[in-house]
C-alpha positions in Angstrom: -0.1 -0.1 0.0 1.5 3.1 -1.0 1.4 6.7 1.1 -1.7 7.9 -1.0 -3.8 4.8 -0.1 -2.5 4.3 3.3 -3.4 8.5 4.0 -7.3 7.7 2.9 -7.4 4.7 4.8 -6.3 7.2 7.9 -9.2 9.6 6.7 -11.5 6.5 6.5 -10.4 5.5 10.0 -10.8 8.9 11.6 -14.0 9.3 10.5 -15.0 6.0 11.2 -13.6 6.3 14.8 -15.5 9.6 15.1 -19.4 7.9 14.6 -18.2 5.7 18.1 -17.7 6.4 21.5 -15.0 8.6 22.2 -13.4 8.0 25.9 -11.1 11.6 26.2 -11.4 14.9 25.0 -7.6 14.7 24.1 -8.5 11.8 21.7 -11.3 13.7 19.9 -9.2 17.7 19.8 -6.7 14.7 18.0 -9.5 13.6 15.5 -10.6 16.7 14.8 -7.5 18.6 14.2 -5.6 16.4 11.6 -8.6 16.9 8.7 -8.3 20.2 9.0 -4.7 20.9 9.1 -4.2 18.6 6.4 -6.5 21.4 4.1 -4.9 24.3 5.8 -8.0 25.3 7.9 -6.7 24.2 11.3 -6.8 27.3 13.7 -3.5 28.2 15.4 -5.2 27.7 18.8 -5.5 24.2 18.1 -2.3 23.2 16.5 -0.5 22.1 19.5 -3.1 19.1 20.0 -2.6 17.5 16.4 -0.8 14.5 17.7 -1.6 12.4 14.5 -0.8 14.4 11.3 -2.2 13.1 8.2 0.3 13.1 5.1 -0.5 15.4 2.0 -3.3 14.8 0.0 -4.6 12.2 2.6 -7.6 14.3 2.8 -10.4 15.2 0.4 -12.8 17.7 1.0 -15.5 16.6 -1.6 -15.1 13.0 -0.8 -14.4 12.9 3.2 -16.1 16.1 4.4 -19.8 15.3 3.9 -19.2 12.2 5.8 -17.2 13.8 8.6 -19.7 16.8 8.8 -22.4 13.8 9.2 -20.7 12.1 11.9 -19.9 15.1 13.9 -24.0 16.3 13.6 -25.0 12.7 14.8 -22.5 11.8 17.3 -19.8 14.2 18.4 -22.3 17.3 18.9 -24.9 15.7 21.0 -22.4 14.1 23.6 -19.6 17.0 23.4 -20.9 20.2 22.7 -21.2 21.4 26.2 -17.8 20.1 27.6 -16.1 21.9 24.3 -18.1 25.2 25.1 -17.3 24.9 28.9 -13.6 24.7 27.2 -13.4 27.0 25.1 -12.9 24.8 22.0 -16.0 24.6 20.1 -14.8 26.6 17.3 -12.7 23.4 16.4 -16.0 21.9 15.5 -17.4 25.8 13.7 -14.8 24.8 11.6 -15.5 22.3 9.6 -19.6 24.0 9.0 -18.4 27.3 8.9 -14.7 28.6 8.4 -13.7 31.6 10.1 -12.3 34.7 8.8 -8.7 34.1 8.8 -9.5 31.0 6.0 -11.9 33.2 4.2 -9.3 33.1 1.0 -8.9 29.8 1.5 -10.7 27.9 -1.6 -11.4 24.9 0.8 -13.0 27.3 2.8 -15.9 28.0 0.5 -16.4 24.3 -0.6 -16.8 23.5 3.3 -19.6 26.1 3.8 -21.4 24.6 0.7 -21.3 21.2 1.8 -22.2 22.3 5.5 -25.5 23.9 4.0 -26.1 20.4 2.1 -25.4 18.3 5.5 -26.9 20.6 7.8 -30.4 20.4 6.0 -30.3 16.8 5.1 -30.9 16.0 8.6 -33.0 16.5 11.3 -32.7 20.1 12.1 -31.5 20.3 16.0 -30.6 23.6 18.3 -26.9 23.4 17.0 -27.3 22.9 13.3 -29.9 26.1 13.5 -27.1 28.1 15.2 -24.7 26.5 11.9 -27.1 27.8 9.7 -27.2 31.4 11.2 -23.5 31.7 10.9 -23.2 30.3 7.2 -25.8 33.1 6.2 -24.0 36.1 7.7 -20.5 34.5 6.6 -21.6 32.5 3.2 -24.3 34.3 1.5 -25.5 33.7 -2.1 -23.0 35.8 -3.6 -20.0 34.2 -2.0 -21.4 30.8 -2.9 -21.5 32.2 -6.6 -18.0 33.5 -6.0 -16.9 29.8 -4.5 -19.0 28.0 -6.9 -17.6 29.6 -10.4 -14.5 31.1 -9.3 -13.0 28.2 -6.9 -14.1 24.8 -7.7 -12.8 22.8 -10.3 -14.7 20.9 -12.5 -16.4 21.2 -15.6 -19.0 24.0 -16.2 -22.0 21.4 -16.1 -20.9 20.2 -12.5 -20.4 23.8 -11.5 -24.2 24.6 -12.8 -25.4 21.5 -10.8 -23.6 22.5 -7.8 -24.9 26.1 -8.0 -28.6 25.1 -8.1 -28.1 23.0 -5.2 -26.8 25.5 -3.4 -29.6 28.0 -4.5 -32.2 25.6 -3.8 -30.3 24.7 -0.1 -30.5 28.9 0.4 -33.9 29.2 -0.7 -35.0 25.9 2.0 -33.5 27.2 5.1 -36.3 29.3 6.4 -39.2 26.7 5.5 -37.4 23.7 7.2 -36.4 26.0 10.4 -40.0 26.9 11.0 -41.1 23.5 10.4 -38.1 21.8 12.4 -39.1 24.0 15.6 -42.8 24.1 15.0 -43.1 26.6 17.8 -41.0 25.3 20.3 -38.7 27.3 20.8 -38.2 30.9 18.8 -36.6 30.9 15.4 -33.2 33.2 15.4 -34.1 36.5 14.1 -32.2 36.4 11.2 -33.9 33.0 10.0 -37.2 34.6 10.1 -39.0 34.5 6.9 -39.3 38.0 5.8 -35.5 39.4 7.2 -33.6 36.3 5.9 -35.3 37.0 2.6 -35.1 40.5 2.6 -30.9 39.6 3.3 -31.1 37.2 0.4 -32.4 39.8 -1.9 -29.6 42.5 -0.8 -27.4 39.9 -1.7 -28.4 38.7 -4.2 -28.6 42.8 -5.8 -25.2 43.0 -4.8 -23.9 40.0 -7.0 -25.3 41.5 -9.8 -23.5 44.5 -9.2 -20.2 42.6 -9.1 -21.4 40.7 -12.2 -22.0 44.0 -14.0 -18.4 44.9 -14.1 -17.2 41.6 -15.7 -20.1 38.9 -17.3 -21.0 36.1 -19.6 -23.9 34.4 -20.8 -23.9 32.2 -18.0 -23.4 34.5 -15.4 -26.7 35.9 -16.5 -28.5 32.6 -16.3 -27.3 32.0 -13.1 -28.9 35.3 -11.8 -32.3 33.9 -13.5 -32.1 30.7 -11.9 -31.8 32.6 -8.2 -34.9 34.8 -9.4 -36.6 32.0 -10.5 -36.6 31.2 -7.1 -37.2 33.7 -5.3 -40.4 34.1 -6.9 -41.7 30.8 -5.9 -41.1 31.7 -2.6 -43.2 34.7 -2.8 -40.2 37.5 -2.3 -41.4 39.5 -5.6 -45.2 40.2 -3.7 -47.6 42.6 -6.4 -48.3 44.8 -3.4 -46.2 46.4 -1.2 -45.4 44.9 2.3 -47.2 46.2 5.1 -45.4 43.9 7.7 -41.4 42.6 8.6 -42.3 39.4 8.3 -43.5 40.1 4.3 -40.2 39.5 2.5 -40.1 41.4 -0.9 -36.9 42.0 -3.3 -37.3 45.6 -4.5 -38.2 47.2 -1.6 -34.9 45.8 0.1 -32.8 46.5 -3.3 -34.4 49.8 -4.8 -32.5 52.5 -3.3 -29.0 50.3 -4.0 -30.5 50.3 -7.5 -30.8 53.4 -8.2 -27.6 55.3 -6.8 -26.2 52.1 -9.0 -28.0 53.1 -12.0 -25.6 55.8 -13.0 -23.3 53.4 -13.9 -23.5 52.4 -17.3 -22.5 48.9 -17.2 -24.8 47.7 -14.1 -27.6 49.8 -16.1 -27.1 47.5 -19.3 -27.2 44.5 -17.1 -30.7 44.7 -15.8 -32.3 44.2 -19.3 -30.1 41.4 -20.0 -31.3 39.6 -16.9 -35.1 40.2 -18.1 -34.7 39.3 -21.8 -33.1 36.3 -20.4 -35.7 34.8 -17.8 -37.2 31.9 -19.1 -40.3 31.6 -18.0 -43.4 34.4 -18.7 -44.6 33.6 -15.4 -41.5 34.7 -13.5 -41.2 37.8 -15.8 -44.6 39.0 -15.1 -44.1 38.7 -11.7 -40.9 40.1 -11.2 -42.0 43.2 -13.7 -45.6 43.9 -11.6 -43.5 43.4 -8.2 -41.5 46.5 -9.7 -44.1 48.7 -10.9 -45.9 47.9 -7.4 -42.9 49.3 -5.8 -41.7 52.3 -7.8 -42.4 55.8 -6.1 -46.3 56.5 -5.8 -47.3 59.8 -8.5 -50.0 61.3 -7.8 -52.2 60.8 -11.1 -54.1 64.6 -11.8 -51.1 66.3 -9.7 -49.8 68.9 -12.8 -47.3 70.4 -10.9 -43.8 70.2 -12.0 -42.8 68.7 -8.7 -45.2 65.3 -9.7 -43.8 65.2 -13.5 -40.8 65.4 -12.1 -40.9 62.0 -10.0 -43.0 60.6 -13.4 -39.9 61.0 -15.3 -37.3 59.5 -13.0 -39.3 56.4 -12.3 -39.9 55.9 -15.8 -35.9 56.1 -16.1 -36.0 53.7 -13.5 -38.0 51.4 -15.2 -35.6 52.1 -18.0 -32.9 51.2 -16.4 -34.0 47.9 -15.1 -36.1 46.8 -17.7 -34.7 48.2 -20.8 -36.4 50.5 -23.5 -39.7 49.0 -25.5 -39.3 49.3 -29.2 -41.7 48.3 -31.7 -39.7 45.1 -32.2 -39.6 43.4 -28.8 -42.5 41.2 -29.4 -41.6 38.7 -26.7 -41.2 42.1 -24.1 -44.5 43.6 -25.8 -46.2 40.2 -24.5 -45.8 39.8 -21.3 -45.9 43.7 -20.7 -49.3 44.1 -22.2 -50.1 40.7 -19.9 -48.9 43.0 -16.9 -49.6 47.3 -18.4 -53.8 45.8 -19.3 -54.5 42.6 -16.8 -53.6 44.4 -13.7 -55.2 47.1 -11.5 -53.1 50.5 -11.2 -53.7 53.9 -10.9 -53.7 57.1 -13.3 -50.4 57.6 -11.5 -48.9 54.2 -12.9 -50.2 55.2 -16.4 -48.2 58.6 -16.4 -44.6 56.9 -15.8 -45.7 53.8 -18.2 -46.3 56.3 -21.0 -43.7 58.1 -20.1 -40.9 54.9 -20.1 -42.3 53.6 -23.4 -41.7 57.4 -24.9 -38.3 57.0 -24.5 -37.7 59.2 -21.1 -36.1 62.1 -22.9 -37.1 64.3 -25.4 -33.8 63.2 -27.8 -34.9 59.4 -27.5 -38.4 59.7 -28.0 -40.1 56.9 -29.9 -43.0 57.3 -32.0 -43.3 53.7 -33.1 -43.4 52.8 -29.3 -46.2 54.7 -28.5 -47.9 53.9 -31.8 -48.0 49.8 -30.3 -48.9 51.2 -27.1 -51.9 53.2 -28.7 -52.8 49.9 -30.4 -52.7 47.4 -27.0 -54.7 49.8 -25.2 -57.5 50.7 -27.9 -57.6 46.7 -28.1 -58.9 46.9 -24.4 -60.6 50.2 -24.3 -62.8 49.1 -27.5 -63.6 45.5 -25.8 -67.5 45.4 -24.8 -67.0 43.2 -22.0 -64.5 45.5 -20.5 -67.1 48.8 -21.3 -70.2 47.1 -19.8 -68.1 45.3 -16.5 -65.1 46.6 -15.9 -65.2 49.0 -12.1 -64.7 52.8 -12.7 -61.2 52.8 -11.3 -60.0 50.6 -14.2 -62.3 52.3 -16.7 -60.6 55.5 -15.4 -57.0 53.8 -15.2 -57.2 52.7 -19.1 -58.6 56.1 -20.1 -55.7 57.7 -18.8 -53.5 55.5 -20.5 -54.9 55.9 -24.1 -55.6 59.8 -23.5 -51.9 60.3 -21.9 -50.3 57.9 -25.4 -52.6 60.4 -27.5 -51.2 63.8 -26.3 -47.7 62.4 -26.6 -48.6 61.4 -30.3 -50.0 64.6 -31.6 -48.0 67.0 -29.6 -46.4 69.6 -32.0 -43.4 68.3 -33.7 -44.4 64.9 -33.8 -45.7 63.1 -36.8 -47.5 59.8 -37.2 -51.0 58.8 -38.5 -52.1 56.7 -35.9 -54.7 59.2 -34.5 -56.3 59.9 -38.0 -56.5 56.0 -38.8 -57.8 55.7 -35.2 -61.0 58.2 -35.6 -62.0 56.7 -38.7 -61.3 53.1 -37.4 -65.0 51.2 -37.4 -64.4 49.2 -34.3 -63.6 52.6 -31.9 -66.7 54.3 -33.8 -69.2 51.5 -32.4 -67.0 51.7 -28.8 -68.1 55.1 -28.5 -71.9 53.9 -29.1 -71.7 51.3 -26.5 -70.3 54.1 -24.0 -72.7 56.2 -24.9 -75.5 53.5 -23.7 -73.4 52.8 -20.2 -75.4 52.9 -17.1 -72.7 55.0 -14.9 -72.4 58.3 -16.0 -69.0 58.6 -15.3 -68.1 55.7 -17.7 -70.0 57.5 -20.2 -68.0 60.8 -19.3 -65.0 58.4 -20.2 -66.0 57.7 -23.6 -67.0 61.3 -24.6 -64.1 62.7 -23.5 -62.1 60.0 -26.2 -64.0 60.8 -28.6 -63.4 64.1 -28.5 -59.6 64.0 -27.9 -59.4 61.7 -30.9 -61.1 63.9 -33.4 -59.6 66.7 -32.4 -56.1 64.5 -32.7 -57.6 64.2 -36.1 -58.4 67.5 -37.2 -62.1 67.2 -36.2 -64.1 68.8 -34.2 -66.6 67.2 -31.6 -68.2 68.9 -28.7 -71.1 66.7 -26.7 -71.3 70.5 -25.0 -72.4 68.6 -21.2 -69.3 69.9 -19.1 -70.1 72.1 -16.8 -70.5 71.1 -13.1 -68.6 68.8 -10.9 -70.8 65.4 -10.8 -71.0 62.2 -13.1 -67.1 62.2 -13.5 -66.9 65.8 -15.0 -64.4 66.9 -12.7 -62.2 63.7 -13.1 -62.4 64.7 -17.1 -61.6 68.4 -16.4 -58.3 67.3 -14.5 -57.2 64.8 -16.8 -57.1 67.1 -19.5 -55.5 70.1 -17.8 -52.5 67.0 -17.2 -52.4 66.1 -20.9 -51.7 69.9 -22.0 -48.2 69.5 -21.1 -46.2 66.0 -21.2 -44.1 64.3 -18.1 -41.6 64.1 -20.7 -40.7 67.5 -20.8 -40.1 67.5 -16.9 -36.5 68.8 -16.1 -34.3 66.8 -13.7 -32.4 69.1 -11.4 -29.5 67.6 -9.3 -30.0 68.0 -5.3 -28.9 71.4 -4.5 -29.2 71.6 -0.7 -32.6 72.8 -1.1 -34.7 70.2 0.6 -38.1 72.2 -0.3 -37.0 72.7 -3.7 -39.2 71.2 -6.8 -37.8 68.5 -8.7 -34.8 67.9 -6.9 -33.2 64.7 -7.4 -30.9 62.8 -5.0 -28.0 60.9 -6.5 -26.2 58.1 -5.1 -28.0 58.2 -1.8 -29.1 54.8 -0.2 -32.1 54.8 2.1 -31.0 54.0 5.3 -33.8 53.1 8.1 -33.2 54.9 11.5 -32.2 52.7 14.2 -35.1 51.6 16.7 -34.1 53.3 19.8 -33.6 51.3 22.9 -34.9 53.2 26.0 -31.9 52.7 28.8 -32.8 51.3 32.1 -33.1 54.9 33.8 -36.0 55.5 31.1 -38.2 52.3 31.4 -41.6 52.8 32.6 -42.1 52.9 36.9 -45.1 52.4 38.7 -45.5 55.1 41.0 -49.0 54.1 42.8 -49.1 50.7 44.5 -53.0 51.1 44.0 -52.6 51.2 39.9 -52.6 47.0 39.7 -53.2 47.3 35.6 -49.6 49.4 35.5 -48.4 47.2 37.9 -49.1 43.9 36.5 -48.1 45.6 32.8 -44.6 47.0 34.1 -44.0 44.2 36.2 -44.6 40.6 34.8 -43.4 38.9 38.2 -44.8 40.5 40.9 -46.1 38.4 44.0 -49.4 39.8 45.0 -49.4 37.8 48.2 -50.1 40.7 50.8 -49.8 38.4 54.2 -45.9 38.7 53.4 -46.3 42.7 54.4 -46.4 41.8 58.0 -42.9 40.8 57.9 -41.3 44.1 56.6 -42.6 45.8 59.8 -41.1 43.2 62.3 -38.5 44.3 64.4 -34.9 42.5 63.5 -33.8 39.7 65.3 -31.0 39.8 68.0 -28.9 37.0 66.3 -26.1 38.0 64.4 -27.2 37.6 60.2 -26.8 34.5 58.5 -24.2 34.6 55.5 -25.8 35.3 52.3 -25.7 33.3 49.6 -22.5 35.5 47.5 -20.8 35.0 51.0 -21.4 31.4 51.0 -20.0 31.1 47.3 -17.1 33.4 48.4 -16.0 31.0 51.2 -16.8 27.9 49.5 -14.6 28.8 46.8 -11.7 29.9 49.5 -8.7 27.5 48.8 -7.7 27.0 52.1 -10.8 25.2 53.0 -10.6 23.3 50.0 -7.8 21.3 50.0 -8.6 17.8 49.5 -11.5 18.6 47.4 -11.3 18.0 43.6 -13.8 19.2 40.8 -15.8 16.5 39.7 -15.9 16.4 35.6 -19.6 16.7 33.9 -20.4 13.2 32.3 -20.6 13.1 28.4 -22.7 10.0 27.8 -25.0 8.9 29.4 -24.0 5.8 31.0 -21.5 7.9 32.7 -24.2 9.7 34.1 -25.9 6.9 35.7 -22.8 5.6 37.0 -23.3 9.4 39.1 -26.7 8.8 40.1 -26.5 5.0 40.9 -22.9 4.0 41.6 -22.3 0.6 42.3 -21.3 -0.8 45.3 -21.5 1.0 48.9 -20.1 4.0 49.8 -16.8 4.7 51.9 -17.1 7.0 54.5 -14.2 9.2 53.6 -15.5 9.6 49.8 -19.5 10.9 50.7 -18.1 14.4 50.0 -17.2 13.3 46.4 -20.5 11.6 46.4 -22.6 14.5 46.9 -20.7 16.8 44.3 -21.5 13.7 41.7 -24.9 14.0 42.6 -25.1 17.8 42.3 -23.1 17.7 38.6 -25.7 15.2 37.8 -28.8 16.4 38.9 -27.8 19.7 37.0 -27.1 18.3 33.4 -29.2 15.3 33.6 -32.4 17.1 31.9 -29.7 18.5 29.1 -28.0 15.1 28.7 -31.6 13.3 28.3 -33.1 15.9 26.0 -29.9 16.0 23.6 -29.9 12.3 23.2 -33.4 12.3 22.0 -32.9 11.3 18.3 -29.7 10.4 17.9 -29.0 6.8 18.3 -30.0 4.1 20.5 -28.3 5.6 23.5 -31.5 7.1 25.1 -33.0 3.4 25.1 -30.6 1.6 26.2 -30.1 3.9 29.4 -33.6 5.1 29.7 -34.6 2.1 32.5 -31.0 2.5 34.3 -31.9 6.1 34.9 -35.4 5.4 35.6 -34.2 3.2 38.7 -31.5 6.0 39.8 -33.6 8.9 39.6 -36.8 7.3 41.7 -34.6 5.8 44.0 -32.2 8.7 44.4 -32.8 9.9 48.1 -31.9 13.8 48.8 -29.3 12.6 51.9 -27.1 15.7 51.2 -28.8 18.6 51.1 -28.4 19.1 47.5 -29.5 22.2 45.8 -32.8 22.4 43.4 -33.0 18.8 44.7 -36.5 17.6 43.7 -37.1 19.7 41.2 -34.1 18.6 39.3 -35.1 15.1 39.6 -38.5 15.9 38.2 -37.3 17.4 35.3 -34.9 15.0 34.6 -38.2 12.2 35.0 -40.4 14.5 32.7 -37.5 14.2 30.4 -37.1 10.5 30.4 -41.0 10.1 29.9 -41.2 12.9 26.8 -38.3 11.7 25.1 -38.0 7.9 25.6 -41.9 7.1 26.6 -41.7 3.3 25.6 -38.7 2.4 28.0 -39.1 5.2 30.4 -42.8 5.4 30.8 -43.2 1.2 31.8 -40.2 0.9 34.2 -41.6 3.7 35.8 -45.4 2.0 36.1 -43.7 -1.1 37.1 -41.5 0.8 39.9 -44.6 2.5 40.9 -46.5 -0.9 42.3 -43.3 -1.7 44.6 -43.9 -1.1 48.2 -40.0 0.2 48.7 -40.6 3.9 47.6 -41.5 6.8 50.0 -44.8 9.1 49.4 -42.5 11.9 47.6 -41.3 9.1 45.3 -44.6 8.4 44.3 -45.7 11.8 43.4 -42.3 12.2 41.3 -43.3 9.2 39.4 -47.0 10.1 38.8 -45.8 13.9 37.8 -43.4 12.6 35.7 -46.2 10.3 33.7 -48.6 13.3 33.7 -46.0 16.1 32.5 -44.3 13.9 30.0 -47.6 12.9 28.2 -48.5 16.3 28.1 -45.6 17.6 26.8 -46.1 14.4 24.1 -49.1 15.9 23.5 -48.1 19.2 22.4 -49.8 20.6 25.8 -48.8 23.4 27.9 -46.4 22.8 30.3 -46.9 24.6 33.7 -43.7 26.8 34.3 -43.4 25.9 38.1 -42.1 22.4 38.2 -44.6 20.3 40.2 -43.4 19.2 43.7 -42.8 22.7 44.6 -45.5 23.0 47.2 -47.6 20.6 49.4 -50.3 21.7 47.4 -49.6 20.6 44.1 -49.5 17.0 45.0 -52.6 16.7 47.5 -55.0 14.2 46.3 -58.0 16.5 45.1 -60.3 14.5 47.4 -58.2 15.9 50.4 -58.4 19.3 49.1 -61.3 21.5 50.9 -63.8 22.9 48.0 -64.1 26.8 48.0 -66.8 26.7 45.0 -70.3 27.4 46.6 -72.7 27.0 43.5 -75.5 24.7 44.3 -75.4 21.4 42.3 -76.7 20.9 39.0 -79.4 18.4 37.7 -78.4 15.8 35.4 -80.0 16.5 31.8 -81.5 12.9 31.8 -84.1 14.0 34.9 -84.6 12.2 37.9 -83.7 13.8 41.2 -80.2 12.4 40.8 -77.8 15.5 41.5 -74.3 15.9 40.0 -72.0 15.3 42.9 -69.4 18.2 42.8 -69.6 21.9 41.4 -70.4 23.1 37.9 -67.4 25.2 37.6 
């Protein structure tokens, strides 16, 4: 066997040993440091633990890392996380999933992160795997993953595309999988909440687009389109402006940055490439509709210069993202017709749309594009179903879109025969008759006004002579006619000169940053000054003890005895090294078998070992519940040790007056029933009917069975541990009823009465 084959065998042996029980911490550190050192990712503080280094090239990231990461998640972390954290050595595990900043430049670091996403999401999520996802989403977001895949990984272009698609699917799937895994049992980290997470992904996607705009290829645009398609599928391109932080929105998160970056010609050219390269018509329509929703609002009938400037600025924004509309953009026109004419928009949107189609600037005025828009709008405006069944808002929008287009084409200096052809169109003339027979006078006004304006544009004269007054849509028709006397495309956009009140001012290269929330200091917290104000008292002090019987002790005279030492003083005394000469520290258990030995030792005790035994029981009780719940879904370790733990915990006596003995034992028994009901619950039931246990031990068994069953049924668990007060463990028949309600009769008649109250 040559050296390379020997190294491969060593790597496989490391993975196999990590999947089995490890006795000592130095052994674990030696296993974890060797692979990282061989790929150049071992942090300096762990170098001294690499006692058995691997040969060069023995450890392959693509071949060995997925299996090693799986072994860490399934075997190492559930057992060793607490001890590694206590020793401040947990960073060696984190390095396998999210390499630190010192390793960021290494290609292997990005490859570990890519495998980390896949490995974590392929297994049931746990508390620590969710923490890894939080770190990955911050250190290795979507734009960094793109650089790793297309700039660092070796292999063919097809392999890179497959890897990229896997990365995107993993990134998109995180919020849903985390929410399903936690299931309301624990709080979702803010970084992984649906709205905040996808807004962050949207901003990183825009950062990637900005980076690619400097130097790109056709494949780069396709990779960005894949992200946008996945974001559309999960609702990140809403067609209404979100009103809650839990609702993500791509353009709400990125438009401030897009506006400032559009001043760069290369950036302004990549967005139209992305739009035209979108393979799915549905995806393209959703993206465009969401963009139209998030542009600035323009007052539809406002003819002031400031409103015209905003309309032109937003038209320039559409031109920068979607590109210019030309007569030959057949595929794009089909999509635009579906979005512009198939959805509900306002008159302000109509102003922006017409200015955008016209070219946004007077020197780029596109008559042919306007004529194409005119024909599409006329097809809908003359449709009999639209005339009869559309609501007034839709009539106003389509009428404004048509009238604005006519005003642009019929302006002085513009040569177009489209208006004259429209005036003599049989379909148009017939539609006017349909409008005139409409029952709603406001809709009739829309038809009458368009007929007059088209006739005027064709050199004819038509006047219905019924425009005086403000009712029946007359005011709206007057306002829209005033608006169309000038064009938004002729507005002047003035650079920001520092005058915030100036009309038409434009802010250039200024990103919109939300103001940070103000956090009140401790001194500014609300205080309750009136004890009788019980409502405010409950609101501001959630743990207020309302037992008035305790107030009498406040005025009692002080005792003549010397004061007892406080808990802090006792702790200082305990830490005094002069009083702890022979006392040794008890290590916390790593495996459940070790926990069982500490709770239920074999053989008798020597008198000099009682102090050590007390410490062992205290340490065991402190970690028992955590250890049991940690091993819930990992292998058979809990099932193998559950019965032994039941015997040990039930039979445990508080011989040393340990702190929190009853509460901690009860919590551990509850966890056994909830995490291993088939073994633990049966063992407890069998023990309950034996004669060797006291009443307190039997109550602990009953409480564990009851509370464990509630947890398994997803019912709320009382916050106060059972067994805390005698009242909690008293049988129902020994309690005195305080209900004064008379017993109720049975519904089935007779003189028998229901025993007990009706509450």
